[in-house]
N, C-alpha and C positions, 0 to 999 in steps of 0.2 A: 366866215372860213375855219376850215376843219383844223384842231388841234390835236395833236398826237404827245403821252408822257410815255415816257421810258421810266419804268421800275424794278426798283429792287427787289424781289419775290421774297427773298430772306436775307436779314442783313447780321445772320450768325457769321463769328469771322471766319468759318471757312467757303464761305460762298460769294464773296464779292464782287466775280468777274465774270458776271453775268446779268445783263438786264433786260427787261423785253420789254416791247411798246404794246401800248392800251389808245384804244380813240376817248379822248374829253368830251364827257356827254355836253351839249351847248349851253343848259342848266347849272353845270359846274368851272364853266372855264374864267368866270370871275372871282371865283373862290378858291379855285385849283393853284398851290405855288409849287415852289422846291420845297422838299424838306415834309411834307404832308403827308400825312400815311391814310392810306386807301384802302379798299374794300373791292380784291378783284376774282374775276372766274376764272381759275388757272385747272392748267392739263384737261383731259378727255373727256373724264367727270363734271366739268365746270366746277368746282368743289369753291367754295367760299377762300382767300387766304388775303393775309395782310400784306402790305407792299410800301416802300418808301418812294415818291415821286423826285428822280434824281435830274427829271429835265424835262424841260417841255418845248414842243417844237412844231411849226407846220410843217416839216418833210417827213412824209411816212419811210419808216424802212421798207414795206412789204405791201402786199395791195388792200388796201384800207376797207376793203369787201370784205375779205375775212376776217381782219381785225375784229377782236372782243375791246365792249366798253369797261370803263371803272363803273362798279355797281355802285359805289357810295362814298363819301367822305368821312373816313371814323375820327369824329370829334371825341373821343378817348382815346387818342395814341399818345404814346409815352412822348410827352414835348419834348426830354431835351434830346432823343436819337432821332427825332426833327430837327433842330435846332442845328445839330454837328453835319447831319446831311443836305441842310442849306448851307453852313460853314463852309463844308467839302464843296458845293458848288463856289463856291465865291470865290474860293482857290484855285480854282480849276479855269475859272474865265479869267482870274488877273494876276496869273503866276505862270498857263499856259502847262497843261498837265493834259494826262486821260482823269475823265471821272473815278477811274477803278484807282488811278494815283494816287489824286484826292484821297479819295475813302479810305482807303488804306492807310495814310496818313495821319486822318483825323479820328481811324475808328484801328488806333495802331494794334492791337493785340489781336493777332491773325487767327491764332486756335485757343481753342478751351486747352489748358492743359490739364491733368489727371488733378480733382478733389481731392482737397485733404479731409476726409470724413472722423468725426470726432465721435464716439459710442458711450453712451452710462447704462450703467444698470439704475432699474430704481424698482424700489419695492414698490406693492401695490398693496397690499392689505396694512387693514389699521393695525393699531398695535397687541389688540384683543387677536384678531386673525390670525396672526404673524406667531404669536405664540404658543398657540394651538397647533399650526404648522409645524411650530419648531419641537412638539412631542412625538406627534407621528414621525417625524425623520428622527427622533432619536428612536423608537420605538423600534424601526428598519434599518438603525446605526448606518443610515445615509451620510459618513462623513463629512464631503464636500456640500450635499446641501445645507447641510448643519455649519459649516460654517460659514459657508453666506450667508445664508439666513441671521445667523447671529450679527453678521458685520454690519446687514445692510438695518437692522434694528438698533445699530448702534448711528450708523448715518446712511437716511432713507436713498441716497444715490452715490454711488463710484463711479468712477473712472470705468472702462469695460478691461481696458490694459494694467490695471491694479486687479480685478479680479481674474485677470487670468495669468498674471504673471505674478505677487503679493501673494494671494490668497489660495494659487494652485487651482483653479476652480478650471474644468474644460469649459470648452464651446457646448459640447453636449449635455453636461447638467444644465447649463445657463438655459438650452432650449428646453430642455425637457421645464422645468423650473418655468419656461414662458409659457408652456402650451398646459403647466397646472395653473397657470393664473397668479402667481406667489409674486413674478418678476418682470418688467419689461425691460425690452434695451431700447431706447432712444438715438437716433442718429441723424447730428448735426452736421453741416458745414462751418470747418475751422479755416478760419479767414490768416494768413501768413501775415506776420508785421513786422516790417522791415527793423521797424525804430528799436530798437534797444534801448528803456530808458534808465538801466544801473546807475548812471552817473550824472543824473539830470540835474542835480542841485533846485535848488530852488529862486525866485524869481522875483523881484524886488521891483517896482514901478517908480521909477522916478525921472517925470519929464522937466527938462529944462525949459523957459523961456521958448527957446525957439522950436523944440520938439512941440509943445505944445501948440505954438502959432499955428507951424506946419497941420498938423493933425486939425483943428480947428478951421482954417481953411479949405484941405480934402473933405475933409465931412458936410461943410456946407454946401462945397461944390456938386458932392455925391446926391446931397436930399435934391438938388436945383438942377442947374445947368450937364450934368455930369461929362465935364470937358476930360481930354485925356489930363493928368498931373505931371511935370516934371521937378521932381525934387532935384535941385543943384546943390549938392553937398559935401561939400570939400572932405577929401579924409579924416574919418576920425566925428564928423559931425554929429553921427548918435542917429543914421537912417533907417537901420533896422528897428530900434524901440519906438518908432515912429509907423514902422511897418504894423509892429508888435497891437499899437494902440487902435491902428486901424482895425485889423483884423478882429479885438476882443468887442469893438464897438458894432462890426457887422455881424457877429457871433451871437450877440444879444439881441439883436433882430432876425435872428432863424435864419441868417444867408449862410455860403461857403465862403472861402476865398482860396486862389490857386496863387503863390509864390514863385516866382519862375528864377534861379540861378543857375547862373554859366556851371556845368558840370565840373569846370576844376575848380571850382569857389563851394561845391555842393560837401562842405567836410561836416564830420560829428561835432567840430565845435560848434559849427553853424545851427545844425539841426538840433543839439541838449537846449541851443539858447529859446529853439520855439517850443520845445516839449518844456520845459521848466516854465512855462505860463500857460502851454496849452492843454498837456498831460496826451492823453491815448488819441486825443481827439485828431491828433497829424500823421499826416503820413508822407512820407516821399517815392518819388521815382529818381534813379536813375542807371545809365548804364549797364552797372555792376550787379543788377535783382536778377535772379531768374526767370523763366516765362513764366512761371504759377505767380510768383511773387507781384510781379507786372497784372497780370489779370485780377490776383485778389485784389489789389490796391483799388483798383478801376469799379470794381465790384462793391468793396464796402464804400467806397463813395458815392453809387447811383443807390446802395443801402441807406443811406445818413448814417455811417458809424465812423466818417472823417468830416468834418468841418474845414479844414484846413490841409492843402498838395503842394510840396515843394518839392520842386525840380529842375530837371531842364528844360527846353523848348518843348517835348513830347507832352508834360505837366500839363499842357496849356488845354488839351482836351481831354482833360478830365472831366466825367460824366455828371457835373452839380448840376441838382434841380435849381438852384436858387442862389446865381453867384452875386455876391457882394462888390468882391474887387478881386482886379487882378493886377497884381503888383511884378513887376518887373526888375529887380534891382541888376546893378551892372549892367544897366542897360545899353550903353555901347560895344557891347562885346560883339564879335563879331559871329560867336556860337548862337546866336540868335537868328542866325538868318542859315537857312539850309543847302546844303549843296549838295543832294538828289532831288531831283524834279518829284511832285511841283518846288520850285526854288523860292521857298516863301518866308516872308520874313517875320518871327514872333510879333514882333512889336507890331505891326500894321494887322497882325490876324487877329490877333489879343482884342484890338478897337475894334473889328468889325462884331466879333465877338461879345464885346461888351454892350455894344448898338442892338446887337439881336437881344441878349437877357435884362439891360437895362442896367447893367453893372458899370463900374468905372475902374480905370484904366490908371495905374499910379507908375512911374517909371523914374526909378534913382539912380543918382550916378555923382564921383565927383568930377567925374571928365565927357560930360552927357555927350553923346554923337551928334555933329556937324546938322545932322540931319534933323533931330528933334528938338535943339537948340533954335533952329532955324523957323521952327513952327512955334515954336512957344516963342521967339522976338516977332513972330508975324502976328501973336493972337489966339491961333489953333490949338496952342496948349496953355496949360494954368502952369504958371511958371512959380515956382516954390524955392527961397534962394535960402540957404542953412551955412554961411560963410564962416560960421566959426566951431572950431574943435569943441567937444564934452568939457567941461570944468575951465574951456577958455584956455587949451594947453597949447605953448606955442607951436607953431608949423616950423618944420626941420631949416635949419640952417643950410645951403646949398653954393657945392663951390664948382664950378666949370671949367673942368682943366682938358686944353688944348695935347692934342695927342701929338701933332707938327711938331710942338716945342719939345716936348719928351723925346721925341727921335732926336730932334738936332742936339738934346744933351745927351747922347746916346743913352737911353735906360729904354733899354730892350725889354723891357719885363711885361705882361702887359696887368701890374700895378702902376697907376703912375706915383711921384714920388710922397705926391699928397696922400694920396689913399693911402701907401704904404704908412704913413706917418701917423693916420688918424687911427688903423690899425693896430699898431702896435700899443699907441694908448689907449684903445677900448681893450684889449685881450688884458693890459695889464689892470685895470681897473675890473676885472671878470663882467665885461656886460657883452653885450651877443652885438654881431655882425651877420648884413646878408650882402652877398656877390650877386648881380643879377646880370646874367648877360643877356643883353637884346640880340637873339638868333632869328626872331623872326623873320620869314622871307627873306635868309640871307642869302640862300644857292640864287645865283644868275647873273646878279649884279657885277660888274669892274669900277675900281675905285685908284688909287692912288697913296699910297701910304703916306708920302711924304707931305704932300698938299692939302691931302683929303678931296683933291677933285673927284667928284662921279662920271662917268661917263653916258651920256643924256642926250636923247633924241632931242635935235633943233626944231623940232616941228610940237613936238607935245608935252616937253618939261616933263616927263619922265625916265627915269634909268631904264636903258638900252639892255637886254636880256643875251647873256654869251650862252653860247650855241653849241654844239660837239663840232660842228664845222667848220668853226673859228670866226665864226660871225655875232657880232653885238646886231640884234633885231631889238626892234620898237615893237610892241603887240599891241598899238592903239593905231597906228595910220600906216604900217609895213616897211618904213625907213631898215635900212642894213646898211653896215659898213664892216671892213674887216678891222678883230680884234686887234687893240692897241699895243703895243711893249714897251713903250716909251709916254709917259705922260705929256700931253699937249698943251698942259698949263704950267709945269715946272722942271720938264725936260726929266724925270725921275724915271727911272727903270724900276722904282718899289710898286710893281703893278698886278693887283690880282685882288681876290676874296679874302674875305678873314676866316680861317683855318681852325683856329681853335675852338674847342668842343669844351663841354661841360668838367669830360674825366681831364681833358689834359691839366684843366684852369685849377680846377682840384690837386693835382700832383705839384703845379708848381707854387701854389699855396702851400700846402705841405710841407714841400723843398726852403719856403722863406719862411714860415713860424712851425716849426718842427715839432713845438709842444701845442699846439693847437688844435682843437678838438673838430674834425670838422665833417658835416654832412653834405651828402647832394640828391638835389632831386632832381628831375628830369625823365625823358618817357623810357630811358633803359631802368633807372632805379624805382620806378611803380608800376611794373608790369604785371605783380600781383595784386592779387583782390586789395588788401589789405597795407599793401604798402604805402602808401600815397598816407593815411592816418597814421601810419608807423612814425615816418619821417618827423611829421608835424609833430607829434605827442614828443617825441625826444628833442625835437628842437625845441617847444615847449615850456617841459619839463629841465631843460637849462643840461639836459646831456651834450650838448656840444655847444661850441665858443663862434662858430662860422657856417651858414648855410650859404650853399653856393646852386646854384640852379637856373633856368628859362623862367619864362614867363608866368608858370604854375606857381609862384611862390612870392607874387604879386599882387594874386589877387583877392583881398579881402582879408588879409589873415591879421589877425592880431596879440600881438608878442609885445608886452610890454619892456621887456628888457634889449628889446634892439634898439639902440641908439644908434648905428651908423648902417648906411646899405652904400653901396658902392655899385654905378650903373656901368660895367665895362662895357667900350665900342658901344655907345649910346646910339650913333648916326648910324646904325645897322640897315635899322629897318626904314630908312631915308632913301635908300640906295632901290628898294622896291619899284620894280616898274608899275606902279597903280598910283593914279592918281589921289588916294586916301593915306601916302604914306604917311605927310608931313601928322595927321589927327592923328593914326596910331603909334606914330614917336611920342608925340605929347601925351596921348594917354599912356601910353605904357610908362616913361618919365614918371609921369605925377603921380600914378597908382604905384611904382616902385618906392619913389621919394616917403609918400604916406603911410610907409611898412615905419620909416625912424620917430622916436621919440613920441610913442602911443602911450607912457604908461610915464613915473613922475619925472624921468630925466630927459632933458633935453637932446633932438636929434640932431646929427648931420647924416648928408647926403656930397657923396661926390660923381658927378656925370661928365665921362670919359668922352672923347668926342674929336674926332678929325674937324669938324663944322663946328664950333661954336658959336658962331654969328646966327646959326638960323633960328629962326622965328621961334620957330619947335622948340627947340633945345634952352632959348631963352626964356620962352614962358613957360615951359616946367620948369625951369629952376625958381620962378617965382613963384610958381604956384596961380599963375596969370592968366585964368582962362576964358576973359574975355578979352583983352591984348590976342592970345590967339586967334581967338574965333572971327574979330575983326578981319587978319591978314589972310586966313586961310577963306571966307566967304568972298572975298574979294576975290581971289586967284580962281574960285567955283566960280563967279560970276564972268571973270573974262574969259574963263576956258569952256561953259557953258556945261559944267559938268552937276551933277547933284548935290546938292539936293534943289540948287535954281533951277536946273533944266534937267529931264528924268532921260536916264538909258535905258534901252533892251539890246543885250546883245545877245546874239543867235550863235548857236553852235550846229556845225551838219556834218557829220562824219558817215564812212563808206569804207569797206572794204578797198575800192578802185580809187585811187586816187585822182584818176580826171576826172570821175563820178562827183567826188566831194568839192573839187574844182567849179565843174559846169552848173551843176545845184546850185551851189552857194552864188555863185554869179548871176546866173536866171533867177536866183529870189531877189538879190540888191538893186538889176535891172527894172522886176516887175514892181518892187517898194519906189523908185523913185519915178518911175511912170506914173503911178497914184498921187504919189505924193512928192513934185519934182522940185520943193523948198525943202527939204528934210535935210539934217546934220546928217551926212551917211559913210562910215570909216571903214574900208576892206570890199571885201573880203582878205584874208592874211590867212597865213598857218597860226596857228593856233600856239598859245606858248609852250606846248608839246607838241608836235605835230602829227606825230602816229603813235596812239596806246592798243598793246594787245592787236594788232596787224589791221587797224580802223585809220584812215588818214581823217583828219579835223581840220576844216575851214572856219572860221569866226568872223561876222561883222558886226560892229556898233552901231546903234540909231539913236541919234538925240533928239528930245522934243520939250518944250517946255508945259505939255500937257501929257499928263499919265494915261490919260483916256485916250489920245491918240496914239499914245504905243500898243494901247492895250487892243485898239482898235486892228493895226498893224499885225499883230501878234494874231490874231482870227483870221485876217486875211492871207497870212503865209502858211497855216493850217493848212486854208481851203486850198491855195495853191499847192503844196503837197498832197495834199488829196487828188488832185488831178494831174500829179506827177507822173510820167510814167514812168521813171527812174528807182530803182526797185534797190533795197538793201540800206537803207537811208536811214540816220535817225536823225535826228536834230533836237537841239535842247532849247529854251530860250529860258533866259538869267534877265530881271529887271533891276535896273541899280543893282548891278554886281558888286560882293564883298572883295571877292576873289574872281581873277579870272579864270579864261578857261584855260 
């Protein structure tokens, strides 16, 4: 049977938009696979060019008689680029996207920025020859040439800029001396390095028995089975020290490592910990780097100038030729899931890349995602437990405050009586306080301030979303009802959302404690390039008594003087219309509580909530992951939610509302016709039903087998190819972290 290969001719970053199809000779059919580098005839002159196979198919795009054949497989191809292209093909297949979208994800530097060239002037003569030449210049009174030659006789290599600026020697003089064979100018590429190590300090290796045991278990696994490893370590247990020891072991074997950290936690403090251990063999990627800096980091990795790349999701595609470990810290974080096409999850892509190159994936978190813990529980991942803090420091004491009782006692402040009392005490002792406002996803849901009741869908056990048309809507099944003005549970008229933001809370706290020095960290105060670091550094240097902020203040920061953490309105994230709401609430509260008592003094945490009986809040206060997981996984099993079942959400958008409705309905009917036993919900309006004049419809499909959902995604793509409707946009999202 005839086979054809779709090939990218040039993978330089400007030309990822075009593939060409070639016949695969019969003798090559068993050897050729996606990612392989090949030689092909190209253009009218059929000149031999290299290309990369991005797809193998039995469907010819045009007349096979006119199609050229692949000349040969290039066995000397660059393995790392082949591997990344094969990874792009895997992403396209498993997440639903075009090959171009997948390639641009995996090779994210789209255009080569101007190179930074570093030039030096070098003496080419021996000492005796230089002395003779100096005499000749002196006879002719060539002062500029004398000045340069004398400088080079002392220092045989001088920076070009020093010659022109400090020695005042013109380019014309340098050119003349080059023509005379006295000097030569050497140009070399200078690679920007975003890590500035001036304050790195020194590293002292001290591992406690639990940390050493974790290292030994993971290295033994890496030498054998290479299972993904999940480190479940409480906040402050020293997971970073374990990561660094694993990296050191990999480097000693000539391997490189990638460390993924949520962008929000990629702080100067974190980077310097790694720099003090590995020096300038580390580099970082983040969204604040210029295009030139990002390009240079990938070039440095390819050249072998870097052993460790630290960064958010995109750092996963660093072109290291010999990967040892891919470490994903705070693996539960939502930011590891892409919210643009292709909607891949960094954890799953890391595991696939590790399989391709024989590396090992290490996941770490104090509050692992239910997905990862489920796989570890079933033996798919290797579980490593670190249940104690470093130096056996005690976990903080947690108090749960019922805000309904505060309201009944006529306390209308954002600070409960317990939190006020503890804040007063800490300020007197000159200790630091963090106030965390759990604002995640607060827009939309409606609750009662008197009793805490949240308006929920009677069919799906998620909260209803408030729409501007006065309706409350469920985005899982389409159920809707009119907005409520009286609480159906207690009859109270105190119905609404949580209105106070961080700025308002800062004003209230300042009024309550006028002498306190307060810093605020949120989206408004961290807009400039260095503002994030400046606020954290100021707080670390004890320039403030209280730090108020959203989730960005609870991500992995270590402030030894913080002995009190107040969580304001802890249950706001429980009201989000999402089956993961309890998981996210538990994670945020546990991480927030983990900021207290990391130094020599014991810590306390006050969790203020309208739902003190909710299992996510009770378990977070007790730092009881096991108890939370048992209840949460039971709920997921009952409701057929991930990770027990898998979910595919499909978004259909069109500039015409009728078209969006018609195509989404036709797609669901087509799926049910082929797979009548599927669990399918929708189509219904998306959370935001219209964006930029595009009407949006969404439907959800659930099944126990992920591969079955991939198969359905392929069928829907084929359906769309045959569909006559125009101006239709369709997006697929597997096991969505955030709805459409």
